[in-house]
C-alpha positions in Angstrom: 218.3 -22.9 -91.7 217.5 -24.0 -95.2 215.1 -21.6 -97.2 212.1 -24.4 -96.9 212.8 -24.8 -93.4 212.4 -20.9 -92.3 209.2 -20.5 -94.6 207.7 -24.0 -92.8 208.8 -22.2 -89.3 207.1 -18.6 -90.3 203.8 -20.5 -91.7 203.8 -22.3 -88.1 204.0 -19.0 -86.6 201.3 -17.5 -88.6 199.0 -20.4 -88.1 199.7 -20.4 -84.2 198.8 -16.7 -83.8 195.7 -16.8 -86.0 194.2 -19.6 -83.9 195.1 -17.9 -80.7 193.1 -14.8 -82.1 190.7 -17.0 -83.4 190.3 -18.5 -79.8 189.4 -15.3 -78.1 186.6 -14.4 -80.5 188.9 -12.4 -83.3 189.3 -13.6 -86.6 192.2 -12.4 -88.7 193.4 -13.3 -91.9 196.9 -14.7 -92.7 197.8 -11.5 -94.7 197.3 -9.5 -91.7 198.9 -12.0 -89.4 201.9 -11.8 -91.7 202.1 -8.1 -91.9 202.0 -8.2 -88.1 204.8 -10.5 -87.6 207.3 -8.5 -89.9 206.3 -5.3 -88.1 207.3 -6.9 -84.7 210.3 -8.1 -86.1 211.1 -5.1 -87.7 210.7 -2.9 -84.4 214.1 -2.3 -82.9 212.1 -2.0 -79.4 211.5 -5.7 -79.5 215.1 -6.8 -80.0 214.5 -9.7 -82.6 218.0 -10.8 -84.2 217.3 -11.1 -87.5 220.3 -13.3 -88.7 220.3 -16.1 -86.4 217.5 -19.0 -85.9 214.9 -17.9 -83.3 214.8 -19.7 -80.3 211.5 -21.3 -78.6 211.6 -18.3 -76.6 211.8 -15.9 -79.4 208.8 -17.7 -81.4 206.9 -17.4 -77.8 207.6 -13.9 -77.5 206.7 -13.3 -81.3 203.7 -15.0 -80.9 202.6 -13.1 -77.7 203.5 -9.7 -79.2 201.6 -10.3 -82.2 198.7 -11.8 -80.5 198.5 -8.5 -78.3 199.0 -6.2 -81.1 196.3 -8.2 -83.1 193.4 -8.0 -80.2 194.0 -4.4 -79.5 190.7 -2.9 -80.8 191.7 0.6 -79.7 194.8 0.9 -81.3 194.9 3.3 -84.7 197.7 1.3 -86.0 196.0 -1.6 -86.1 193.0 -0.2 -87.8 195.8 1.8 -90.4 197.1 -1.7 -91.0 193.7 -3.8 -91.8 192.9 -0.7 -94.2 196.2 -1.2 -96.1 195.5 -5.3 -96.0 192.1 -4.4 -97.0 193.1 -1.8 -99.9 195.8 -4.2 -101.1 194.0 -7.4 -101.6 190.6 -5.7 -103.1 192.1 -2.8 -105.4 193.2 -3.6 -108.9 193.7 -1.3 -111.7 191.1 -0.9 -114.5 193.1 -3.2 -117.0 193.1 -5.9 -114.3 189.4 -5.4 -112.8 188.0 -5.8 -116.4 190.4 -8.8 -117.2 189.2 -10.6 -114.2 185.7 -10.0 -114.8 185.7 -11.1 -118.3 187.7 -14.6 -117.0 184.8 -15.0 -114.4 182.3 -14.5 -117.0 184.0 -17.0 -119.2 184.2 -19.2 -116.2 180.5 -19.1 -115.6 179.8 -19.5 -119.6 182.0 -22.7 -119.9 179.4 -24.9 -119.1 176.8 -23.5 -121.4 179.6 -23.0 -124.2 180.6 -26.5 -124.1 177.1 -28.4 -124.1 176.8 -26.3 -127.4 180.1 -26.9 -128.8 179.8 -30.5 -128.0 176.4 -31.4 -129.2 175.7 -33.8 -131.9 172.0 -33.4 -132.3 170.3 -35.6 -135.2 166.8 -35.3 -134.8 164.6 -32.5 -135.1 164.0 -32.0 -131.2 167.6 -32.0 -130.4 168.3 -29.3 -133.1 165.5 -27.1 -131.8 167.2 -27.8 -127.9 170.8 -26.7 -129.5 168.9 -23.9 -131.0 167.8 -22.7 -127.9 170.9 -22.8 -126.1 172.5 -20.9 -128.4 169.9 -18.1 -127.3 170.7 -18.5 -123.6 173.7 -18.0 -124.6 173.7 -14.9 -126.5 171.9 -13.4 -123.5 173.9 -14.6 -120.8 176.8 -13.3 -122.6 175.5 -9.9 -123.5 173.9 -9.2 -120.0 170.8 -7.4 -121.6 167.8 -9.0 -120.2 167.0 -12.0 -118.2 167.1 -15.6 -120.1 163.6 -16.7 -117.9 161.9 -13.8 -119.8 159.6 -15.2 -122.5 159.6 -11.7 -124.3 163.4 -11.3 -123.9 164.0 -14.9 -125.2 161.5 -14.3 -127.9 163.4 -11.2 -129.1 166.6 -12.4 -128.8 165.6 -15.8 -131.1 164.1 -13.2 -133.8 167.4 -10.9 -133.8 169.3 -14.4 -134.4 167.0 -16.3 -136.8 167.7 -13.0 -138.9 171.2 -13.8 -139.2 171.8 -17.4 -138.0 168.4 -19.2 -139.3 168.2 -22.6 -138.0 168.9 -24.3 -141.2 172.5 -23.1 -140.6 172.8 -25.7 -137.8 174.1 -28.7 -140.1 176.8 -26.2 -141.1 177.8 -25.1 -137.7 177.9 -28.5 -136.3 180.5 -29.5 -138.9 183.1 -26.6 -138.0 185.9 -27.8 -135.2 185.3 -26.6 -131.7 187.4 -23.4 -131.8 185.9 -22.2 -135.0 181.9 -22.7 -133.1 183.4 -20.5 -129.9 184.4 -17.9 -132.2 181.4 -18.1 -134.0 179.3 -18.0 -130.9 180.9 -14.7 -129.9 180.6 -13.2 -133.3 176.5 -14.1 -133.0 176.5 -12.5 -129.5 178.0 -9.3 -130.6 176.0 -9.1 -133.8 172.8 -10.1 -131.8 173.4 -7.6 -129.3 173.9 -4.8 -131.8 170.6 -5.7 -133.4 168.6 -5.4 -130.2 170.5 -2.0 -129.5 169.6 -1.0 -132.8 165.7 -2.0 -132.1 165.5 -0.5 -128.8 167.0 3.0 -130.2 164.8 2.9 -133.2 161.8 2.2 -130.6 160.5 -1.6 -132.1 162.4 -3.8 -129.3 165.0 -3.6 -126.3 162.8 -5.7 -123.8 164.8 -6.0 -120.8 167.6 -4.0 -121.6 168.4 -0.8 -119.3 169.3 2.6 -120.4 172.6 2.1 -119.3 174.1 5.8 -120.1 171.1 7.6 -118.2 172.2 5.0 -115.0 175.8 6.1 -115.5 174.9 9.7 -116.1 173.1 9.6 -112.6 175.4 7.1 -110.8 178.8 8.8 -111.5 178.1 12.5 -110.2 176.8 11.0 -106.9 179.7 8.6 -106.5 181.9 11.8 -106.8 179.9 13.6 -104.6 180.2 11.2 -101.9 183.7 10.4 -102.2 184.4 14.2 -102.4 182.4 15.0 -99.3 184.3 12.0 -97.3 187.6 13.4 -98.5 186.9 16.8 -97.0 185.8 15.4 -93.8 189.1 13.2 -93.5 191.3 15.8 -94.5 189.7 18.3 -91.7 190.2 15.5 -89.1 194.2 15.2 -90.4 194.2 19.0 -90.1 193.0 18.8 -86.7 195.5 16.3 -85.9 198.4 17.8 -87.3 197.5 21.3 -85.2 197.4 19.2 -81.7 200.8 17.5 -82.4 202.3 20.7 -83.5 201.1 22.5 -80.4 202.0 19.9 -78.2 205.1 18.9 -79.3 207.7 19.3 -76.6 205.2 20.1 -74.0 206.2 19.1 -70.3 203.3 19.8 -69.0 201.0 17.0 -68.2 198.4 16.2 -71.5 195.2 14.8 -71.9 196.0 12.7 -74.2 199.0 10.4 -75.5 200.9 11.9 -78.4 201.6 8.5 -79.6 197.6 7.8 -80.1 197.7 10.9 -81.6 200.4 10.1 -84.2 199.2 6.9 -84.8 195.5 8.8 -85.3 197.2 10.9 -87.8 198.6 8.5 -89.7 194.8 6.6 -89.8 193.5 9.2 -91.2 196.4 10.2 -94.3 196.4 6.9 -95.2 192.2 6.9 -95.7 193.0 10.2 -97.6 195.3 8.9 -99.6 193.1 6.0 -100.6 190.1 8.1 -101.0 192.0 10.2 -103.8 193.2 6.9 -105.6 189.6 6.0 -105.9 188.2 9.5 -106.6 190.7 9.6 -109.4 189.4 6.6 -111.0 185.9 7.3 -110.9 187.0 10.5 -112.8 188.5 8.6 -115.3 185.5 6.4 -115.3 183.3 9.5 -115.9 185.6 10.5 -118.9 185.7 6.8 -120.4 181.9 6.8 -120.4 181.8 10.2 -121.7 183.8 9.1 -124.7 182.2 6.1 -124.8 178.6 7.6 -125.1 179.5 9.9 -127.8 181.1 7.2 -129.6 177.8 5.3 -129.3 175.5 8.1 -130.9 178.1 8.3 -133.4 177.7 4.4 -134.5 173.9 4.8 -134.0 173.5 7.3 -136.5 175.7 6.0 -139.0 173.7 2.3 -139.0 170.7 4.5 -139.2 172.0 6.0 -142.2 172.8 2.7 -143.6 169.9 0.9 -143.0 167.5 4.0 -143.6 164.2 3.0 -145.9 165.9 0.1 -147.4 164.9 -3.2 -147.7 167.6 -4.8 -147.8 171.3 -4.4 -147.0 174.3 -6.6 -147.6 175.8 -8.1 -144.5 179.1 -7.1 -145.1 178.0 -3.0 -144.8 175.7 -4.0 -141.6 177.0 -6.3 -139.2 180.2 -4.6 -138.8 178.2 -1.8 -137.5 176.2 -4.1 -135.1 179.5 -5.4 -133.6 180.7 -1.6 -132.9 177.7 -1.4 -131.0 177.9 -4.1 -129.2 181.4 -3.4 -128.4 180.8 0.3 -127.0 177.8 -1.2 -124.9 180.0 -4.0 -123.3 182.5 -0.8 -122.6 179.7 1.0 -121.0 178.7 -2.0 -118.7 182.6 -2.5 -117.9 182.6 0.9 -116.5 179.4 0.3 -114.5 180.7 -2.5 -112.6 184.1 -0.5 -112.1 181.9 2.5 -110.3 180.3 0.1 -108.1 183.3 -1.6 -107.3 185.0 1.8 -106.4 181.6 2.5 -104.3 182.2 0.0 -102.6 185.6 0.6 -101.6 185.0 3.6 -100.6 182.3 2.7 -98.5 184.2 -0.2 -97.0 187.0 1.8 -95.8 184.9 3.3 -93.3 185.1 0.7 -90.3 189.1 1.3 -90.2 188.5 4.6 -88.9 186.6 3.4 -85.8 189.4 3.9 -83.1 190.7 7.2 -84.3 187.1 8.8 -84.3 186.6 7.7 -80.7 189.8 9.6 -79.8 188.8 12.9 -81.4 185.4 12.7 -79.7 187.2 13.1 -76.1 186.2 16.2 -74.2 189.9 17.3 -73.6 190.6 17.2 -77.3 187.8 19.3 -77.8 188.8 22.1 -75.2 192.5 22.3 -77.3 191.2 22.5 -80.4 189.4 25.7 -79.3 192.9 27.1 -78.7 194.9 26.0 -81.7 195.0 27.7 -85.2 194.1 25.0 -87.4 195.2 25.4 -90.9 194.8 23.6 -94.5 197.4 21.9 -96.6 196.8 25.0 -99.1 197.3 27.7 -96.2 200.7 25.8 -95.2 201.6 25.7 -98.9 200.6 29.2 -99.5 202.5 30.4 -96.0 205.7 29.0 -97.9 205.0 30.1 -101.6 207.4 32.9 -101.3 210.5 30.6 -100.3 212.4 29.4 -102.9 215.7 27.4 -102.6 218.6 29.0 -104.6 220.4 26.4 -106.8 223.2 28.6 -107.3 224.0 28.5 -103.3 223.5 24.8 -103.4 225.5 23.5 -105.9 226.3 20.2 -104.4 222.8 19.3 -105.0 220.7 19.0 -107.9 217.5 21.0 -107.6 214.6 21.3 -109.8 212.4 24.1 -109.9 208.9 25.0 -111.7 209.9 27.5 -114.2 212.7 25.3 -115.3 211.8 21.8 -115.3 209.3 20.3 -117.5 206.6 18.3 -116.4 207.2 19.4 -113.1 204.0 18.4 -111.5 204.5 14.8 -112.7 207.8 14.4 -111.0 207.7 10.8 -108.7 207.8 12.4 -105.3 209.1 10.2 -102.1 207.3 9.9 -99.4 203.5 10.7 -100.8 204.9 14.0 -101.1 205.3 14.3 -97.4 208.4 16.3 -95.9 211.1 14.1 -94.6 212.9 16.7 -92.6 209.7 17.3 -90.8 208.7 13.6 -90.2 212.3 13.2 -88.5 212.8 16.6 -86.5 209.1 16.7 -85.3 208.8 13.0 -84.1 206.7 11.9 -86.5 204.6 14.4 -87.7 203.3 14.3 -91.3 203.3 17.4 -93.0 202.9 17.9 -97.0 205.8 19.3 -98.8 205.6 22.0 -101.0 207.5 21.3 -104.6 207.1 24.9 -105.5 210.1 25.5 -102.7 212.3 23.1 -105.1 212.6 19.4 -105.3 216.0 17.8 -104.6 217.0 14.9 -106.4 219.5 12.7 -104.4 220.2 8.8 -105.5 217.3 9.3 -108.5 214.8 9.7 -106.4 213.0 13.2 -105.8 211.8 15.0 -102.4 209.5 17.8 -101.5 210.0 19.5 -98.2 207.8 22.1 -96.1 210.1 25.3 -95.6 213.3 26.3 -97.4 215.4 25.6 -94.2 214.1 22.0 -94.0 215.4 21.6 -97.6 218.9 23.0 -97.0 219.6 20.9 -94.1 217.9 17.4 -95.6 220.1 18.6 -99.1 223.0 18.7 -96.6 222.8 14.8 -94.9 220.3 13.5 -97.1 221.6 9.8 -96.5 221.3 10.5 -93.0 218.0 11.6 -93.1 216.7 8.9 -95.4 217.8 6.3 -92.7 216.5 8.3 -90.0 213.1 7.8 -91.8 213.7 4.3 -92.5 214.2 3.9 -88.4 211.1 5.8 -87.7 208.9 3.5 -89.7 210.4 0.4 -88.2 208.6 2.0 -84.8 205.5 2.5 -86.8 204.8 0.1 -89.3 202.0 1.4 -91.2 204.4 4.2 -92.4 205.9 1.6 -94.6 202.9 1.7 -97.2 201.9 5.1 -96.0 205.0 6.7 -97.2 205.9 3.7 -100.2 209.0 2.6 -98.2 208.8 -0.9 -99.7 211.7 -0.8 -101.8 213.6 0.3 -98.3 212.5 -2.7 -96.5 212.9 -5.3 -99.1 216.1 -6.6 -97.0 217.2 -5.6 -93.6 221.1 -5.8 -92.8 221.8 -8.1 -89.9 222.8 -7.5 -86.4 226.2 -9.0 -87.2 227.1 -6.7 -90.3 226.3 -3.9 -88.0 228.7 -1.3 -86.2 228.5 -0.7 -82.3 226.2 1.6 -81.5 224.4 1.5 -85.0 220.4 0.3 -85.3 219.3 -1.3 -88.0 220.1 -0.2 -91.7 218.5 -0.7 -94.5 220.2 -2.7 -97.5 220.1 -2.0 -101.2 218.0 -4.6 -103.0 220.0 -7.2 -104.3 220.6 -7.0 -108.3 220.9 -9.6 -110.6 221.3 -10.1 -114.5 217.6 -10.9 -116.2 216.7 -11.1 -119.8 213.5 -10.8 -121.6 211.9 -12.2 -124.9 210.2 -10.5 -127.7 208.4 -11.3 -130.5 210.5 -11.0 -133.7 207.3 -9.6 -135.8 204.8 -7.6 -133.7 202.7 -7.4 -136.8 201.0 -9.4 -139.3 203.0 -10.4 -142.2 202.1 -9.1 -145.3 204.1 -10.5 -148.2 203.3 -9.0 -151.4 204.1 -11.7 -154.0 205.1 -9.3 -157.0 207.6 -7.7 -155.1 210.8 -7.7 -157.1 214.0 -6.3 -155.6 216.2 -6.6 -158.8 216.9 -3.8 -160.7 217.2 -5.6 -164.5 214.0 -7.4 -163.8 212.1 -4.3 -163.5 213.3 -2.8 -166.3 212.6 -6.2 -168.2 209.4 -5.9 -166.8 208.6 -2.1 -168.2 210.3 -2.9 -171.7 207.5 -5.9 -172.1 204.6 -3.4 -170.7 205.7 -0.3 -173.3 206.2 -3.5 -176.3 208.1 -0.6 -178.3 208.1 -3.1 -181.3 205.2 -1.7 -182.1 205.6 1.9 -181.4 206.9 5.1 -183.1 209.5 7.5 -181.6 208.6 11.0 -182.3 210.3 14.1 -181.2 209.6 18.1 -181.2 211.5 21.0 -181.0 210.5 23.9 -179.3 212.0 27.3 -178.5 213.1 26.4 -175.4 215.1 23.1 -176.4 216.5 24.6 -179.6 220.1 24.9 -179.9 220.2 23.3 -176.6 220.8 19.6 -177.0 220.9 17.1 -180.1 217.4 16.0 -181.0 217.1 12.7 -183.3 214.4 10.2 -183.6 214.2 6.5 -184.4 212.1 4.3 -186.0 212.2 1.0 -187.4 212.9 0.8 -191.5 211.0 -1.7 -193.2 212.6 -4.7 -193.7 213.2 -6.8 -196.9 210.7 -9.4 -197.7 210.2 -12.2 -200.3 207.6 -14.9 -201.0 208.2 -18.3 -202.5 205.6 -20.9 -204.0 206.7 -24.2 -205.2 204.4 -27.5 -206.6 205.2 -30.6 -204.7 205.6 -33.9 -206.9 206.2 -37.3 -206.3 206.8 -40.7 -208.4 205.9 -44.2 -207.5 208.2 -47.3 -208.9 207.0 -51.1 -208.2 208.7 -52.6 -205.5 211.1 -55.5 -206.8 210.1 -59.0 -205.8 212.5 -61.9 -206.5 211.4 -65.7 -205.7 213.8 -68.5 -205.2 212.7 -71.9 -205.6 213.9 -75.3 -205.0 216.4 -74.1 -202.2 215.1 -77.1 -199.8 212.4 -80.2 -200.1 214.5 -81.7 -202.9 214.1 -85.4 -204.0 217.8 -85.3 -205.3 220.8 -84.6 -203.6 221.8 -82.1 -205.8 220.1 -78.7 -205.1 218.1 -76.9 -208.5 217.5 -73.3 -207.8 215.0 -71.9 -209.9 214.5 -67.9 -209.9 211.5 -66.5 -210.8 211.3 -62.6 -211.1 207.5 -61.2 -209.9 208.3 -57.4 -209.9 205.3 -55.8 -211.7 206.0 -53.6 -215.1 206.2 -49.9 -214.9 203.5 -49.0 -217.1 201.1 -51.7 -215.2 
């Protein structure tokens, strides 16, 4: 089967699953459906052969299994997968979010910008309309007030007229389109800075919100809400962990299915991981806002000192300060949008906890919890604080300890810091590892453990434990993202390549040669025209500048230099000079003139020439 045909078959399967779910009243996204298809195929209990073409029976079985799982509203696993898909589709980094927001803003303002740059106004009314569109563009771009508020428009118009009067429209219209767009951006920055300065001075600022004060109130509230929710999620996770430790290996009739308890534990641990990511971003926003506010206050003070008690200030001095104010304010606006996005994401994750919350509310679980000692992650770490791996006893493995490793707390731990040994030996139980015991480095990856015994046993059979963790993730697909196992599941060994009695193994990622291209000069070129590399040319220029012909060399002998070296002086002696005078004289003699007559035109056959001397006398 070709790759294109295989992709077509997969798309048809996903489309059929989505249609069947929609017919039963549950709309599912293609991303969620595709993830579920992969999870069902990876699960060895479903016995799908990944190295041969799917038959009609295989396709029908795959569709039925996926539909059943997608419609199971009581499954914590489905909630966890939905949570993971939602987070992947909606969460972005700070830089990506800011860039995307600016792209959306540019797309919205593109029609207004095109109207301005393509305008060919000639009459007075058309020029007035063009100027009003520029004011609207400045307001929309800056986000300071509404363009429908008459007072805001008047203030923005006055600020624009102070730097760009209507008389400059002719010059503006003569520019090319790119230069027009650049000038619109510069005008927006300058007008924004002027309005912010006027607001701080109490002479304007109509429609401008007090963004620093809003952020100072919103950030602590958002941090507090997320921390409260994170504490509640952690307490639930500690309860599930304690129940699973207590009920593991019990032969008595249990009031709850252990598999459901594990799914519920994975659900809350995933929620905890996402909340920690969001909380870290909110804390970073708070630090960035504090920095921006400090810089904003400094810039405002410098600007006030520049224009204080002055009737006129050169534009080269004041415009950069206005632009700096606008950039800092734009940074605060980006942080405000980012905080709103993060707060909304934290709230949107709560519906994905519904299945496990109903499970914990059951009466039998409350009775079991009364008999179980609940330990927090910090208490578990404290219990194993005295344990430490002896690197000398296990020289075959490479260990990192806190006291011998720089930046120990920044090591990229596998499985999100979860103990892989406990996950395998205790049937999928998630227990955070304690890095202070010792971090194992195996195949360029780092592993932490919950006890010294777990660390030693894992190190003795590391490859086997890693494969068992992958096998566990195939049975519980939500662990692939929870434990960050994407790299291991990039490709799966086909059944035809396995030995008898083996389960699915993970192949290493296929490697290929690749190349990248970088710019030759990352910085702007700076060519110095006066640079000269030739030493003799430099000497020639130095001699020319010195002009030794008009200088006298002098030498002085001191006590320190006496009898140490030969001192000499050189002067230019006067050269011999002479003068010569003379008187110009001339003479002029008459020019000889001889006339010969009778050479032609005679009446006789014989020629008679007559020579006449017409030369003037010398004394005449």
